[in-house]
All heavy atoms as an XYZ file, in Angstrom:
906
protein
N     -70.620     16.958    -47.398
C     -71.908     17.427    -46.702
C     -71.718     18.655    -45.994
O     -70.827     18.820    -45.229
C     -72.377     16.212    -45.852
C     -73.699     16.499    -45.206
S     -74.084     15.246    -44.032
C     -75.520     14.656    -44.819
N     -72.626     19.593    -46.239
C     -72.442     20.929    -45.536
C     -72.884     20.801    -44.038
O     -73.859     19.963    -43.715
C     -73.347     21.906    -46.278
N     -72.277     21.517    -43.291
C     -72.660     21.605    -41.782
C     -74.065     22.206    -41.627
O     -74.478     23.142    -42.425
C     -71.596     22.394    -41.030
N     -74.793     21.757    -40.648
C     -76.102     22.223    -40.424
C     -76.052     23.656    -39.799
O     -75.126     23.987    -39.042
C     -76.762     21.321    -39.374
N     -76.909     24.486    -40.327
C     -76.853     25.897    -39.815
C     -78.024     25.977    -38.732
O     -79.121     25.499    -38.981
C     -77.126     26.837    -40.947
N     -77.705     26.693    -37.679
C     -78.688     26.853    -36.544
C     -78.804     28.333    -36.352
O     -77.932     29.106    -36.496
C     -78.156     26.183    -35.281
C     -78.026     24.685    -35.425
C     -76.871     24.050    -35.640
C     -79.311     23.870    -35.242
C     -76.818     22.726    -35.817
C     -79.173     22.510    -35.361
C     -77.907     21.878    -35.696
N     -80.063     28.675    -36.055
C     -80.409     30.088    -35.764
C     -81.053     30.149    -34.368
O     -81.915     29.392    -34.041
C     -81.443     30.618    -36.783
C     -81.671     32.011    -36.634
C     -82.685     32.561    -37.692
O     -82.661     32.032    -38.770
O     -83.488     33.490    -37.286
N     -80.532     30.945    -33.558
C     -81.072     31.112    -32.199
C     -81.924     32.346    -32.140
O     -81.478     33.436    -32.525
C     -79.901     31.298    -31.226
C     -80.406     31.352    -29.767
C     -79.243     31.491    -28.752
N     -79.817     31.830    -27.510
C     -79.628     31.208    -26.418
N     -78.941     30.130    -26.451
N     -80.117     31.643    -25.257
N     -83.067     32.219    -31.605
C     -84.030     33.339    -31.455
C     -84.320     33.446    -29.968
O     -84.741     32.444    -29.325
C     -85.341     33.125    -32.214
C     -85.077     33.114    -33.717
C     -86.310     33.056    -34.445
N     -86.025     32.877    -35.900
C     -86.934     32.689    -36.724
N     -88.243     32.596    -36.448
N     -86.635     32.637    -38.113
N     -84.297     34.627    -29.413
C     -84.616     34.929    -28.068
C     -86.035     35.582    -27.881
O     -86.164     36.639    -28.638
C     -83.581     35.690    -27.367
C     -83.965     35.979    -25.950
C     -82.266     35.043    -27.457
N     -86.879     35.006    -27.275
C     -88.190     35.696    -26.995
C     -88.373     36.348    -25.743
O     -87.803     35.889    -24.704
C     -89.308     34.544    -27.157
C     -89.158     33.748    -28.387
C     -90.328     32.627    -28.238
C     -89.551     34.575    -29.638
N     -89.029     37.425    -25.574
C     -89.185     38.171    -24.456
C     -90.171     37.657    -23.527
O     -90.117     37.794    -22.237
C     -89.436     39.590    -24.712
C     -88.316     40.301    -25.551
C     -88.625     41.795    -25.651
N     -87.625     42.445    -26.551
C     -86.451     42.915    -26.117
N     -86.168     42.766    -24.813
N     -85.619     43.439    -26.960
N     -91.176     37.030    -24.022
C     -92.302     36.392    -23.248
C     -92.166     34.988    -23.096
O     -91.911     34.213    -24.166
C     -93.608     36.826    -23.960
C     -94.859     36.285    -23.311
C     -96.007     36.793    -24.068
N     -96.062     36.500    -25.478
C     -96.584     35.352    -25.935
N     -97.107     34.385    -25.249
N     -96.630     35.188    -27.264
N     -92.249     34.392    -21.989
C     -92.125     32.979    -21.726
C     -93.355     32.252    -22.319
O     -94.514     32.718    -22.167
C     -92.043     32.641    -20.247
N     -93.126     31.257    -23.089
C     -94.160     30.432    -23.764
C     -94.744     29.388    -22.621
O     -94.183     28.884    -21.831
C     -93.696     29.710    -24.917
N     -96.080     29.199    -22.805
C     -96.758     28.189    -21.952
C     -96.317     26.783    -22.361
O     -96.196     25.935    -21.484
C     -98.181     28.390    -22.069
C     -99.005     27.445    -21.127
C    -100.457     27.643    -21.208
O    -100.923     28.569    -21.929
N    -101.222     26.950    -20.425
N     -96.196     26.498    -23.668
C     -95.832     25.187    -24.169
C     -94.585     25.242    -25.056
O     -94.199     26.317    -25.581
C     -97.002     24.640    -25.020
C     -98.203     24.393    -24.242
N     -99.233     25.154    -24.174
C     -98.575     23.216    -23.504
C    -100.263     24.697    -23.442
N     -99.707     23.459    -23.058
N     -93.958     24.112    -25.158
C     -92.874     23.922    -26.223
C     -93.298     22.795    -27.022
O     -93.947     21.882    -26.636
C     -91.590     23.553    -25.443
C     -90.715     24.767    -25.269
N     -90.993     25.750    -24.367
C     -89.541     25.119    -26.071
C     -89.970     26.680    -24.482
N     -89.123     26.237    -25.481
N     -92.764     22.834    -28.286
C     -93.034     21.788    -29.241
C     -91.732     21.169    -29.702
O     -90.710     21.800    -29.840
C     -93.809     22.466    -30.487
C     -95.068     23.137    -30.061
C     -95.064     24.453    -29.522
C     -96.331     22.555    -30.190
C     -96.237     25.047    -29.117
C     -97.405     23.192    -29.768
C     -97.446     24.419    -29.219
O     -98.622     25.049    -28.824
N     -91.914     19.862    -29.874
C     -90.745     19.114    -30.344
C     -91.031     18.255    -31.538
O     -92.098     17.631    -31.637
C     -90.239     18.069    -29.244
C     -89.677     18.654    -27.839
C     -90.818     18.886    -26.990
C     -88.806     17.674    -27.325
N     -90.187     18.388    -32.492
C     -90.363     17.343    -33.659
C     -89.261     16.189    -33.348
O     -88.134     16.488    -33.182
C     -89.940     18.102    -35.061
C     -90.065     17.223    -36.176
C     -89.569     17.842    -37.477
N     -90.401     19.096    -37.791
C     -91.568     19.060    -38.425
N     -92.006     17.927    -38.858
N     -92.182     20.219    -38.595
N     -89.779     15.041    -33.305
C     -88.989     13.886    -32.980
C     -89.104     12.789    -34.017
O     -90.107     12.756    -34.710
C     -89.323     13.355    -31.603
C     -89.054     14.407    -30.447
C     -90.799     12.855    -31.506
N     -88.164     11.893    -34.062
C     -88.209     10.757    -34.869
C     -87.759      9.462    -34.085
O     -86.770      9.529    -33.312
C     -87.373     10.847    -36.088
C     -87.443      9.752    -36.971
C     -86.615      9.882    -38.338
N     -85.116      9.964    -37.958
C     -84.461     11.010    -38.268
N     -84.851     12.047    -38.945
N     -83.108     11.007    -37.970
N     -88.509      8.413    -34.091
C     -88.073      7.216    -33.520
C     -87.302      6.361    -34.488
O     -87.710      6.153    -35.607
C     -89.261      6.442    -33.051
C     -89.084      5.121    -32.379
C     -88.259      5.255    -31.056
C     -90.433      4.374    -32.066
N     -86.141      5.926    -34.054
C     -85.167      5.165    -34.950
C     -85.307      3.601    -34.369
O     -84.960      3.470    -33.223
C     -83.844      5.634    -35.009
C     -83.806      6.987    -35.707
C     -82.408      7.491    -35.743
O     -81.454      6.950    -35.281
O     -82.259      8.719    -36.329
N     -85.679      2.718    -35.337
C     -85.623      1.273    -34.936
C     -84.666      0.666    -35.950
O     -85.054      0.151    -36.994
C     -87.030      0.736    -35.091
C     -88.143      1.357    -34.222
C     -89.558      0.797    -34.607
C     -87.824      0.958    -32.728
N     -83.413      0.477    -35.504
C     -82.399     -0.109    -36.501
C     -82.703     -1.563    -36.766
O     -82.280     -1.970    -37.940
C     -81.086      0.085    -35.713
C     -81.406      0.289    -34.243
C     -82.848      0.842    -34.305
N     -83.320     -2.331    -35.907
C     -83.638     -3.719    -36.185
C     -84.869     -3.970    -37.123
O     -85.074     -5.057    -37.534
C     -83.839     -4.408    -34.957
C     -82.591     -4.380    -34.079
O     -81.540     -4.100    -34.543
O     -82.788     -4.648    -32.791
N     -85.605     -2.853    -37.392
C     -86.713     -2.965    -38.222
C     -87.926     -3.547    -37.404
O     -88.067     -3.364    -36.139
N     -88.754     -4.390    -37.951
C     -89.821     -5.007    -37.207
C     -91.032     -4.183    -37.135
O     -91.188     -3.198    -37.988
N     -91.839     -4.479    -36.338
C     -93.219     -3.760    -36.095
C     -93.005     -2.309    -35.769
O     -92.081     -1.993    -34.930
C     -94.019     -4.545    -35.161
N     -93.751     -1.467    -36.453
C     -93.738      0.008    -36.068
C     -94.961      0.326    -35.231
O     -95.992     -0.147    -35.367
C     -93.814      0.806    -37.362
C     -92.717      0.604    -38.378
C     -92.971      1.233    -39.732
N     -91.829      1.222    -40.457
C     -91.052      2.217    -40.680
N     -91.267      3.361    -40.148
N     -89.956      2.086    -41.446
N     -94.648      1.120    -34.236
C     -95.776      1.456    -33.259
C     -96.820      2.333    -33.951
O     -96.592      3.148    -34.820
C     -95.108      2.303    -32.147
C     -93.813      2.778    -32.856
C     -93.385      1.840    -33.800
N     -98.119      2.017    -33.641
C     -99.185      2.983    -34.137
C     -99.204      4.185    -33.169
O     -98.425      4.315    -32.320
C    -100.493      2.213    -34.215
C    -100.962      1.768    -32.711
O    -100.610      2.283    -31.760
N    -101.704      0.658    -32.856
N    -100.143      5.087    -33.455
C    -100.241      6.349    -32.649
C    -100.316      6.061    -31.227
O     -99.635      6.697    -30.328
C    -101.365      7.266    -33.173
N    -101.179      5.197    -30.749
C    -101.411      4.861    -29.339
C    -100.123      4.336    -28.714
O     -99.780      4.661    -27.541
C    -102.624      3.997    -29.249
N     -99.510      3.440    -29.465
C     -98.283      2.740    -28.899
C     -97.189      3.751    -28.790
O     -96.332      3.728    -27.915
C     -97.928      1.597    -29.782
C     -98.840      0.417    -29.714
C     -98.536     -0.568    -30.915
O     -98.123     -0.256    -31.930
N     -98.880     -1.840    -30.622
N     -97.091      4.736    -29.834
C     -96.087      5.794    -29.752
C     -96.259      6.637    -28.489
O     -95.289      6.901    -27.779
C     -96.196      6.590    -31.043
C     -95.119      7.631    -31.154
C     -93.862      7.287    -31.751
C     -95.244      8.919    -30.673
C     -92.835      8.133    -31.841
C     -94.199      9.790    -30.799
C     -93.032      9.455    -31.397
N     -97.551      7.048    -28.268
C     -97.821      7.922    -27.056
C     -97.451      7.159    -25.775
O     -96.893      7.639    -24.897
C     -99.387      8.257    -26.998
C     -99.773      8.822    -25.715
C     -99.350     10.208    -25.381
C    -100.079     10.649    -24.115
N     -99.904     11.987    -23.944
N     -97.768      5.795    -25.738
C     -97.358      4.959    -24.567
C     -95.981      4.878    -24.449
O     -95.366      4.827    -23.295
C     -98.026      3.555    -24.738
C     -97.812      2.737    -23.459
C     -98.371      3.356    -22.252
O     -99.537      3.871    -22.229
N     -97.684      3.328    -21.113
N     -95.170      4.881    -25.511
C     -93.744      4.791    -25.476
C     -93.152      6.045    -24.932
O     -92.266      5.968    -24.038
C     -93.110      4.570    -26.807
C     -91.630      4.347    -26.944
C     -91.252      3.051    -26.160
C     -91.205      4.188    -28.431
N     -93.783      7.232    -25.180
C     -93.293      8.460    -24.674
C     -93.517      8.462    -23.119
O     -92.708      8.875    -22.336
C     -94.016      9.647    -25.316
C     -93.822     10.982    -24.498
C     -93.611      9.721    -26.749
N     -94.743      7.976    -22.698
C     -95.017      7.925    -21.298
C     -94.086      6.918    -20.564
O     -93.617      7.205    -19.477
C     -96.586      7.552    -21.090
C     -96.832      7.269    -19.558
C     -97.426      8.625    -21.567
N     -93.839      5.848    -21.196
C     -92.864      4.861    -20.610
C     -91.506      5.556    -20.387
O     -90.959      5.306    -19.281
C     -92.788      3.658    -21.493
O     -94.018      3.024    -21.543
C     -91.829      2.604    -20.937
N     -91.035      6.229    -21.398
C     -89.800      6.885    -21.268
C     -89.682      7.829    -20.073
O     -88.731      7.881    -19.295
C     -89.400      7.628    -22.477
N     -90.808      8.610    -19.885
C     -90.836      9.497    -18.782
C     -90.906      8.825    -17.466
O     -90.265      9.112    -16.555
C     -92.110     10.436    -18.906
C     -92.034     11.541    -19.963
C     -93.401     12.087    -20.388
C     -91.168     12.652    -19.443
N     -91.648      7.667    -17.354
C     -91.835      6.942    -16.136
C     -90.459      6.304    -15.837
O     -90.061      6.263    -14.555
C     -92.899      5.798    -16.264
C     -93.051      4.897    -15.094
C     -94.179      3.925    -15.133
N     -95.444      4.638    -15.146
C     -96.275      4.666    -16.244
N     -96.034      4.000    -17.363
N     -97.412      5.278    -16.097
N     -89.795      5.715    -16.697
C     -88.477      5.043    -16.489
C     -87.432      6.002    -15.938
O     -86.651      5.638    -15.025
C     -87.933      4.386    -17.710
C     -88.636      3.207    -18.138
C     -88.057      2.461    -19.323
O     -87.050      2.914    -19.869
O     -88.643      1.518    -19.713
N     -87.446      7.276    -16.373
C     -86.425      8.227    -15.916
C     -86.860      9.061    -14.685
O     -86.078      9.261    -13.774
C     -85.975      9.179    -17.056
C     -84.807     10.120    -16.688
C     -83.622      9.236    -16.354
C     -84.531     11.019    -17.916
N     -88.126      9.437    -14.705
C     -88.635     10.363    -13.715
C     -89.669      9.820    -12.782
O     -90.281     10.476    -11.976
C     -89.165     11.679    -14.366
C     -88.095     12.356    -15.171
N     -87.038     12.940    -14.717
C     -87.983     12.435    -16.517
C     -86.301     13.494    -15.626
N     -86.882     13.176    -16.773
N     -90.013      8.517    -12.825
C     -90.998      7.878    -12.074
C     -92.449      8.257    -12.389
O     -92.685      8.781    -13.447
N     -93.292      7.987    -11.475
C     -94.719      8.373    -11.713
C     -95.012      9.913    -11.830
O     -95.882     10.147    -12.698
C     -95.608      7.872    -10.570
C     -95.651      6.245    -10.534
C     -96.190      5.639    -11.820
O     -97.163      6.148    -12.353
O     -95.657      4.660    -12.279
N     -94.187     10.697    -11.267
C     -94.347     12.235    -11.415
C     -94.084     12.473    -12.842
O     -94.795     13.296    -13.503
C     -93.477     12.926    -10.442
C     -93.559     14.405    -10.773
C     -93.982     12.594     -9.066
N     -93.005     11.844    -13.448
C     -92.736     12.124    -14.797
C     -93.761     11.609    -15.807
O     -94.084     12.231    -16.717
N     -94.261     10.472    -15.505
C     -95.306      9.944    -16.328
C     -96.551     10.789    -16.342
O     -97.388     10.619    -17.281
C     -95.687      8.461    -15.892
N     -96.801     11.493    -15.282
C     -98.040     12.395    -15.206
C     -97.883     13.735    -15.963
O     -98.734     14.452    -16.042
C     -98.302     12.713    -13.749
N     -96.589     13.970    -16.497
C     -96.399     15.194    -17.169
C     -97.268     15.210    -18.427
O     -97.257     14.287    -19.223
C     -94.874     15.197    -17.715
C     -94.358     16.556    -18.350
C     -94.247     17.598    -17.263
C     -92.965     16.195    -18.868
N     -98.005     16.348    -18.666
C     -98.928     16.409    -19.771
C     -98.173     16.590    -21.057
O     -97.557     17.660    -21.361
C     -99.856     17.552    -19.478
C     -99.098     18.404    -18.494
C     -98.192     17.422    -17.764
N     -98.162     15.545    -21.929
C     -97.494     15.537    -23.281
C     -98.665     15.109    -24.290
O     -99.264     14.164    -24.141
C     -96.377     14.564    -23.361
C     -95.742     14.489    -24.748
C     -95.325     14.821    -22.362
N     -98.730     15.959    -25.347
C     -99.708     15.701    -26.445
C     -98.925     15.329    -27.612
O     -97.928     15.946    -28.025
C    -100.490     16.896    -26.681
C    -101.354     17.360    -25.500
O    -102.029     16.481    -24.829
O    -101.338     18.487    -25.073
N     -99.403     14.281    -28.315
C     -98.923     13.890    -29.590
C     -99.827     14.554    -30.596
O    -100.941     14.145    -30.916
C     -98.824     12.425    -29.787
C     -98.370     12.052    -31.328
C     -97.994     11.791    -28.753
N     -99.340     15.676    -31.257
C    -100.131     16.524    -32.104
C    -100.287     15.838    -33.494
O    -101.318     15.794    -34.182
C     -99.593     17.870    -32.184
C     -99.450     18.687    -30.900
C     -99.076     20.107    -31.145
C    -100.957     18.765    -30.239
N     -99.154     15.279    -34.019
C     -99.105     14.565    -35.240
C     -98.220     13.376    -35.160
O     -97.256     13.362    -34.348
C     -98.608     15.405    -36.467
O     -97.305     15.691    -36.281
C     -99.465     16.647    -36.580
N     -98.532     12.243    -35.831
C     -97.688     11.136    -35.862
C     -97.695     10.467    -37.265
O     -98.853     10.215    -37.794
C     -98.061     10.112    -34.687
C     -97.310      8.808    -34.900
C     -95.952      8.837    -34.668
C     -97.921      7.648    -35.261
C     -95.245      7.599    -34.765
C     -97.261      6.487    -35.247
C     -95.912      6.377    -35.053
O     -95.137      5.308    -35.112
N     -96.534     10.224    -37.843
C     -96.576      9.739    -39.237
C     -95.890      8.231    -38.980
O     -94.747      8.157    -38.659
C     -95.699     10.370    -40.109
C     -96.300     11.811    -40.473
C     -95.528     12.546    -41.497
O     -94.716     11.954    -42.223
O     -95.508     13.695    -41.417
N     -96.706      7.188    -39.026
C     -96.217      5.870    -38.780
C     -95.234      5.428    -39.859
O     -94.242      4.662    -39.576
C     -97.407      4.874    -38.818
C     -97.012      3.520    -38.380
C     -98.232      2.506    -38.157
O     -99.315      3.077    -37.878
O     -97.976      1.356    -38.178
N     -95.320      5.961    -41.112
C     -94.341      5.578    -42.205
C     -92.997      6.094    -41.834
O     -92.000      5.353    -42.045
C     -94.864      6.268    -43.442
C     -93.930      6.035    -44.648
C     -94.479      6.621    -45.938
C     -93.619      6.386    -47.175
N     -93.998      7.002    -48.261
N     -92.828      7.295    -41.267
C     -91.486      7.840    -40.942
C     -91.147      7.747    -39.433
O     -90.010      8.122    -39.142
C     -91.344      9.234    -41.370
O     -92.353     10.119    -40.700
C     -91.638      9.422    -42.938
N     -92.081      7.323    -38.635
C     -91.926      7.266    -37.166
C     -91.606      8.539    -36.592
O     -90.806      8.730    -35.664
C     -90.819      6.275    -36.811
C     -91.135      4.748    -37.191
C     -89.959      3.915    -36.844
C     -92.489      4.287    -36.545
N     -92.183      9.656    -37.240
C     -91.908     11.010    -36.697
C     -93.172     11.593    -36.162
O     -94.239     11.239    -36.581
C     -91.373     11.851    -37.752
O     -92.258     11.979    -38.817
N     -92.904     12.445    -35.227
C     -94.095     13.135    -34.494
C     -93.777     14.562    -34.016
O     -92.675     14.909    -33.953
C     -94.403     12.313    -33.197
N     -94.860     15.293    -33.872
C     -94.705     16.610    -33.156
C     -95.426     16.462    -31.845
O     -96.539     16.125    -31.726
C     -95.320     17.602    -34.028
C     -94.593     17.828    -35.308
C     -95.363     19.018    -33.249
C     -95.300     18.827    -36.325
N     -94.616     16.752    -30.829
C     -95.136     16.625    -29.413
C     -95.298     18.027    -28.804
O     -94.503     18.969    -29.135
C     -94.101     15.925    -28.503
C     -93.621     14.504    -29.085
C     -92.644     13.890    -28.058
C     -94.871     13.565    -29.227
N     -96.278     18.218    -27.965
C     -96.368     19.470    -27.189
C     -96.230     19.135    -25.635
O     -96.950     18.121    -25.206
C     -97.721     20.113    -27.513
C     -97.977     21.386    -26.683
C     -99.352     22.039    -27.013
N    -100.350     21.170    -26.680
C    -101.622     21.333    -27.075
N    -101.999     22.512    -27.743
N    -102.585     20.579    -26.670
N     -95.607     19.944    -24.983
C     -95.379     19.714    -23.455
C     -95.324     21.114    -22.937
O     -94.957     22.057    -23.513
C     -94.033     18.980    -23.285
C     -92.818     19.846    -23.680
C     -93.856     18.606    -21.768
N     -95.819     21.200    -21.719
C     -95.613     22.431    -20.941
C     -94.224     22.756    -20.803
O     -93.290     21.988    -20.650
C     -96.347     22.350    -19.549
C     -95.766     21.294    -18.652
C     -97.864     22.214    -19.675
C     -96.262     21.320    -17.181
N     -93.904     24.095    -20.939
C     -92.498     24.544    -20.948
C     -91.693     24.024    -19.788
O     -90.543     23.726    -19.878
C     -92.492     26.095    -21.107
O     -93.036     26.466    -22.287
N     -92.265     23.966    -18.580
C     -91.555     23.536    -17.373
C     -91.204     22.095    -17.518
O     -90.237     21.633    -16.757
C     -92.399     23.749    -16.158
O     -93.555     23.085    -16.179
N     -91.818     21.287    -18.434
C     -91.509     19.892    -18.558
C     -90.644     19.485    -19.711
O     -90.349     18.377    -20.000
N     -90.200     20.555    -20.461
C     -89.296     20.339    -21.706
C     -88.066     19.585    -21.437
O     -87.846     18.556    -22.155
C     -88.903     21.653    -22.367
C     -88.039     21.635    -23.480
C     -88.677     20.876    -24.673
C     -87.611     22.970    -23.973
N     -87.396     19.916    -20.385
C     -86.051     19.254    -20.157
C     -86.301     17.804    -19.702
O     -85.668     16.884    -20.136
C     -85.254     19.945    -19.063
C     -84.075     19.168    -18.698
C     -84.791     21.278    -19.675
N     -87.355     17.562    -18.837
C     -87.672     16.180    -18.508
C     -88.093     15.386    -19.663
O     -87.655     14.190    -19.762
C     -88.854     16.190    -17.455
C     -88.474     16.626    -16.063
C     -89.594     16.485    -15.079
C     -89.244     16.996    -13.801
N     -90.274     16.942    -12.856
N     -88.844     15.884    -20.596
C     -89.253     15.127    -21.707
C     -88.087     14.781    -22.628
O     -87.865     13.589    -22.992
C     -90.469     15.819    -22.542
C     -90.882     15.185    -23.809
C     -91.365     13.778    -23.539
C     -91.902     15.985    -24.513
N     -87.305     15.821    -22.912
C     -86.231     15.702    -23.806
C     -85.216     14.632    -23.232
O     -84.720     13.704    -23.998
C     -85.539     17.040    -24.096
C     -84.564     17.108    -25.230
C     -83.830     16.128    -25.713
C     -84.240     18.311    -25.825
N     -83.096     16.616    -26.790
C     -83.340     17.976    -26.881
C     -84.544     19.638    -25.674
C     -82.732     18.825    -27.711
C     -84.029     20.594    -26.680
C     -83.075     20.213    -27.629
N     -84.938     14.774    -22.012
C     -83.906     13.797    -21.386
C     -84.499     12.384    -21.353
O     -83.815     11.349    -21.680
C     -83.572     14.209    -19.951
O     -84.618     14.249    -19.176
N     -85.751     12.187    -21.060
C     -86.310     10.792    -21.068
C     -86.406     10.206    -22.461
O     -85.997      9.054    -22.598
C     -87.786     10.996    -20.548
N     -86.691     11.024    -23.506
C     -86.662     10.476    -24.879
C     -85.235     10.135    -25.284
O     -85.016      9.059    -25.908
C     -87.221     11.545    -25.761
C     -88.680     11.837    -25.692
C     -89.155     12.874    -26.728
C     -89.597     10.554    -25.809
N     -84.291     10.938    -24.913
C     -82.913     10.759    -25.239
C     -82.378      9.439    -24.666
O     -81.629      8.738    -25.259
C     -81.977     11.943    -24.847
O     -82.543     13.103    -25.528
C     -80.556     11.815    -25.267
N     -82.718      9.161    -23.465
C     -82.106      7.974    -22.764
C     -82.900      6.699    -22.903
O     -82.549      5.678    -22.513
C     -82.111      8.411    -21.213
C     -81.082      9.428    -20.917
C     -81.143      9.832    -19.503
C     -79.637      9.021    -21.302
N     -84.069      6.790    -23.511
C     -84.850      5.559    -23.847
C     -84.025      4.709    -24.837
O     -83.610      5.267    -25.889
C     -86.225      5.786    -24.370
C     -87.099      4.647    -24.579
C     -87.573      4.097    -23.244
C     -88.278      5.015    -25.482
N     -83.889      3.408    -24.567
C     -83.031      2.624    -25.486
C     -83.712      1.345    -26.004
O     -83.158      0.731    -26.970
N     -84.916      1.034    -25.579
C     -85.606     -0.249    -26.048
C     -87.061      0.082    -26.309
O     -87.699      0.710    -25.543
C     -85.441     -1.328    -25.067
C     -84.039     -1.915    -25.001
C     -83.075     -1.270    -24.095
C     -83.666     -2.858    -25.849
C     -81.795     -1.848    -24.013
C     -82.364     -3.369    -25.795
C     -81.447     -2.745    -24.875
N     -87.622     -0.536    -27.290
C     -88.982     -0.637    -27.645
C     -89.311     -2.191    -27.983
O     -88.728     -2.680    -28.917
C     -89.381      0.184    -28.850
C     -90.803      0.062    -29.352
C     -91.918      0.363    -28.530
C     -90.955     -0.497    -30.586
C     -93.257      0.139    -29.019
C     -92.353     -0.785    -31.071
C     -93.393     -0.403    -30.286
O     -94.632     -0.638    -30.718
N     -90.108     -2.732    -27.187
C     -90.516     -4.157    -27.328
C     -89.193     -5.014    -27.399
O     -89.120     -5.822    -28.357
C     -91.456     -4.405    -28.581
C     -92.753     -3.753    -28.451
C     -93.656     -4.020    -29.614
O     -93.220     -4.384    -30.695
N     -94.918     -3.786    -29.495
N     -88.296     -4.898    -26.508
C     -87.093     -5.582    -26.425
C     -86.214     -5.430    -27.598
O     -85.324     -6.293    -27.823
C     -87.392     -7.125    -26.109
C     -88.125     -7.277    -24.767
O     -87.724     -6.568    -23.835
N     -89.111     -8.150    -24.706
N     -86.288     -4.489    -28.311
C     -85.452     -4.078    -29.450
C     -84.814     -2.760    -29.293
O     -85.443     -1.825    -28.649
C     -86.241     -4.060    -30.897
C     -86.833     -5.472    -31.168
C     -87.652     -5.242    -32.464
N     -88.555     -4.164    -32.262
C     -89.387     -3.676    -33.145
N     -89.185     -4.152    -34.432
N     -90.099     -2.662    -32.940
N     -83.635     -2.624    -29.752
C     -82.984     -1.318    -29.589
C     -83.702     -0.287    -30.408
O     -84.336     -0.421    -31.409
C     -81.545     -1.358    -30.217
C     -80.541     -2.408    -29.620
C     -80.035     -2.088    -28.261
N     -79.276     -0.819    -28.236
C     -79.180     -0.147    -27.102
N     -79.526     -0.684    -25.939
N     -78.523      0.954    -27.055
N     -83.747      0.918    -29.715
C     -84.365      2.138    -30.473
C     -83.733      3.393    -29.950
O     -83.015      3.357    -28.956
C     -85.889      2.202    -30.127
S     -86.324      2.712    -28.393
N     -83.983      4.443    -30.589
C     -83.517      5.811    -30.185
C     -84.421      6.801    -30.711
O     -84.908      6.766    -31.787
C     -82.089      5.934    -30.670
N     -84.637      7.794    -29.817
C     -85.438      8.951    -30.258
C     -84.396     10.044    -30.617
O     -83.416     10.255    -30.023
C     -86.296      9.564    -29.033
C     -87.581      9.025    -28.937
C     -87.935      8.043    -28.040
C     -88.650      9.521    -29.815
C     -89.245      7.570    -27.957
C     -89.885      9.025    -29.726
C     -90.219      8.006    -28.800
N     -84.668     10.674    -31.617
C     -83.959     11.891    -32.137
C     -84.775     13.088    -32.080
O     -85.907     13.119    -32.696
C     -83.469     11.745    -33.573
C     -82.505     10.484    -33.856
C     -81.282     10.567    -33.233
N     -80.504      9.391    -33.496
C     -79.795      8.684    -32.479
N     -79.809      9.026    -31.275
N     -79.197      7.603    -32.824
N     -84.309     14.102    -31.374
C     -85.045     15.341    -31.232
C     -84.544     16.214    -32.521
O     -83.426     16.631    -32.463
C     -84.855     15.972    -29.938
C     -85.585     17.363    -29.968
C     -85.427     15.163    -28.816
N     -85.336     16.367    -33.378
C     -84.963     17.069    -34.660
C     -85.122     18.600    -34.546
O     -84.365     19.375    -35.085
C     -85.846     16.635    -35.801
C     -85.822     15.126    -36.078
C     -86.904     14.724    -37.082
C     -84.458     14.627    -36.305
N     -86.073     19.094    -33.744
C     -86.311     20.556    -33.594
C     -87.212     20.834    -32.421
O     -88.066     20.005    -32.020
C     -87.090     20.955    -34.858
C     -87.334     22.501    -34.918
C     -88.090     22.877    -36.184
O     -88.624     22.003    -36.948
N     -88.244     24.139    -36.386
N     -86.899     21.870    -31.737
C     -87.745     22.403    -30.612
C     -88.091     23.792    -30.809
O     -87.315     24.574    -31.431
C     -87.042     22.288    -29.231
O     -85.909     23.092    -29.220
C     -86.643     20.905    -29.013
N     -89.209     24.250    -30.319
C     -89.662     25.617    -30.438
C     -90.734     25.972    -29.488
O     -91.524     25.098    -29.161
C     -90.137     25.936    -31.855
O     -90.591     27.253    -31.919
N     -90.765     27.200    -28.947
C     -91.930     27.580    -28.161
C     -93.123     28.020    -29.024
O     -94.197     28.265    -28.510
C     -91.352     28.810    -27.443
C     -90.267     29.369    -28.246
C     -89.734     28.184    -28.992
N     -92.855     28.099    -30.299
C     -93.796     28.471    -31.263
C     -94.294     27.308    -32.149
O     -93.439     26.689    -32.843
C     -93.248     29.564    -32.148
O     -94.201     29.748    -33.251
N     -95.586     26.992    -32.230
C     -96.045     25.956    -33.064
C     -95.931     26.225    -34.556
O     -95.647     25.401    -35.366
C     -97.501     25.763    -32.819
C     -97.911     27.066    -32.066
C     -96.721     27.684    -31.444
N     -95.827     27.539    -34.864
C     -95.683     28.005    -36.280
C     -94.269     27.523    -36.794
O     -94.132     27.108    -37.885
C     -95.766     29.487    -36.471
S     -97.363     30.025    -36.097
N     -93.299     27.603    -35.987
C     -91.940     27.250    -36.407
C     -91.795     25.779    -36.745
O     -91.123     25.260    -37.571
C     -90.988     27.687    -35.332
N     -92.489     24.911    -35.891
C     -92.440     23.489    -36.105
C     -93.249     22.993    -37.281
O     -92.841     22.237    -38.074
C     -93.023     22.765    -34.710
C     -92.148     23.010    -33.612
C     -93.251     21.316    -35.059
C     -90.778     22.282    -33.585
N     -94.413     23.649    -37.519
C     -95.226     23.269    -38.667
C     -94.681     23.665    -39.980
O     -95.111     23.106    -41.014
C     -96.753     23.835    -38.451
C     -97.379     23.289    -37.324
C     -97.547     23.902    -36.140
C     -98.012     21.993    -37.144
N     -98.354     23.121    -35.243
C     -98.570     21.944    -35.929
C     -98.096     20.892    -37.968
C     -99.310     20.784    -35.425
C     -98.861     19.816    -37.556
C     -99.327     19.741    -36.358
N     -93.816     24.644    -39.977
C     -93.264     25.164    -41.318
C     -92.459     24.164    -42.025
O     -92.258     24.274    -43.231
C     -92.477     26.448    -41.123
C     -93.345     27.564    -40.807
C     -92.540     28.858    -40.482
O     -91.318     28.808    -40.344
N     -93.339     29.957    -40.529
N     -91.868     23.109    -41.373
C     -91.058     22.213    -42.089
C     -91.773     21.042    -42.568
O     -92.711     20.483    -42.157
C     -89.867     21.791    -41.126
C     -88.808     22.763    -41.006
C     -87.559     22.130    -40.468
O     -87.600     21.119    -39.821
N     -86.522     22.906    -40.512
């Protein structure tokens, strides 16, 4: 298997939002969350790590595919690290093991939508 290639791009202008392509992994199988449950899971992850202030962070689920459990999220740039850390550290969904994988981040929606 070939190693993944990464390309770093530096932008001169700070972006207002950042976009994340994420996937929820449920190794035990079982019920898959619908779009509303997925959004609630993101808010729960923020609340567990950052409290009510974290839960108030504006995060939008732009797309969600229940079949693959993948989504594109939009967050204000100042909240990117909080969201990413909360998703990374979340370990349970409905008392079952789970893990969020951040597949891609970008300040540009075009870069996220191209894949």
